C-alpha positions in Angstrom: 0.0 0.0 0.0 1.5 3.3 -1.1 1.8 6.1 1.4 0.3 9.5 0.3 2.6 12.4 0.4 1.8 15.3 2.7 -0.8 17.6 1.3 -2.5 15.1 -1.0 -5.4 14.5 1.3 -8.7 16.4 0.9 -9.6 18.9 3.6 -12.6 18.7 5.9 -14.1 21.3 8.2 -15.0 20.1 11.6 -17.4 22.1 13.9 -18.3 21.3 17.5 -22.1 21.7 17.7 -23.0 20.1 21.1 -21.7 20.7 24.6 -19.1 18.6 26.3 -20.8 18.9 29.7 -21.6 15.4 31.0 -19.5 13.7 28.4 -16.8 11.1 29.3 -13.2 12.1 29.7 -12.3 10.1 26.6 -14.8 12.0 24.5 -13.6 15.3 25.8 -10.0 14.3 25.1 -10.9 13.4 21.5 -12.6 16.8 21.0 -9.4 18.5 22.3 -7.3 16.3 20.1 -9.1 17.5 17.1 -8.3 21.1 18.2 -11.8 22.1 19.2 -12.4 24.1 22.4 -15.9 25.7 22.6 -19.2 25.2 21.0 -19.3 26.5 17.4 -15.5 26.4 17.2 -14.2 25.1 13.8 -11.0 23.6 12.5 -9.9 22.5 9.0 -8.0 19.2 9.0 -6.8 16.7 6.3 -9.1 13.8 5.7 -6.6 11.2 7.1 -7.5 7.9 8.6 -6.5 9.0 12.1 -8.8 12.1 12.0 -11.7 10.1 10.5 -11.4 7.6 13.4 -11.6 10.4 15.9 -14.6 11.9 14.2 -16.3 8.5 14.1 -16.0 8.2 17.9 -17.8 11.5 18.6 -19.8 12.1 15.4 -22.9 13.0 17.4 -21.2 16.1 18.8 -19.8 17.3 15.4 -20.8 18.7 12.1 -18.4 17.7 9.3 -18.2 19.0 5.7 -15.6 18.6 3.0 -14.0 21.7 1.7 -11.8 22.5 -1.3 -8.0 22.2 -1.0 -7.5 25.9 -1.7 -8.5 26.9 1.9 -5.8 26.9 4.5 -5.9 26.6 8.3 
């Protein structure tokens, strides 16, 4: 399996839409690991397997959409 070079992954915009109050420590750590802090905070990340796995664990707290590669962080 060939490894993609840096920058070849499409970008996704991740937005925290629900509160972390009452969530487990693991869920809160996953949100922090994605770089999100407050409700309605947004980050743009590469659509890598590691990021997709984190999103899958807390998908009920997030809103995710794919963006073009021309946007930067």
